[in-house]
N, C-alpha and C positions, 0 to 999 in steps of 0.2 A: 504493499500499499505506499502511496503517496501521498502527502500533504501539501495542500497548495495556500498560499496567504493570499487573498484577495484584499482590496480597500475600498472604502465608499468616501475616502478623502476629497476628492474632485467635486463629488456629488455634494457633501456638506459646505464647501467650499461655496459653492455655487448657489445653494439653497439660501444660505446666511450672508450672500454678497461680500465674499472677504477676500480681497486680492492675496495673490501669492506673496508678493512683497511685505504685506501686513503680517499674514501667518510667520513669515520668516523672521522676521523682526520679535514677533512676540514669543517665540519658542527657541529661537536660538539655531535653527535649523536652516540650511542654506536654501536658496529660491532652488536651486539645481537638484538639491536631494529630494524636496518636495514634488517636483515634477517628476523626477525618476519614480518617486514612490507610487505617485498617482498613475503612471503609465506603466505600473508593475514592472519595470526595470531594476528596481533595487528594493530588497525586502528590509524595512526598518529594523533597526535595533531593538530590544524590549523597551529600553530608556527614551529612544526617540518616540516609539509608539504611545509610549506612556505621556510624552509632552504633547502630542498632539491631542490625544484622547482628554489629556486634562483641559486643554486649550478650548475644545467642543463640549466641555462638560458630560462626556460620554464615557462609557466603558470601552476598555481597550478592544473588547470582543466587538462591540456594535461598530468601530471604525475599520478593525481588521479582522473580518470573518475568515474562517477558514474552510476549506472541504478536502474531502480525501476521494482520492482516485485510485482505482484498483488497476 
């Protein structure tokens, strides 16, 4: 079995009208890293995932759900 991480980061940003620059400044995560996480080119560390979830006042699992592939 293979576990994949997905994310709802881009959707959350657009729903709350939050520019990537603002999110980057508030979380200390680079704009490039945020774009890479949104496009699933980068899996965030637990610390990064927690910062993002905290910013949105969500559980980490709500922002970064996972699924299992056979």
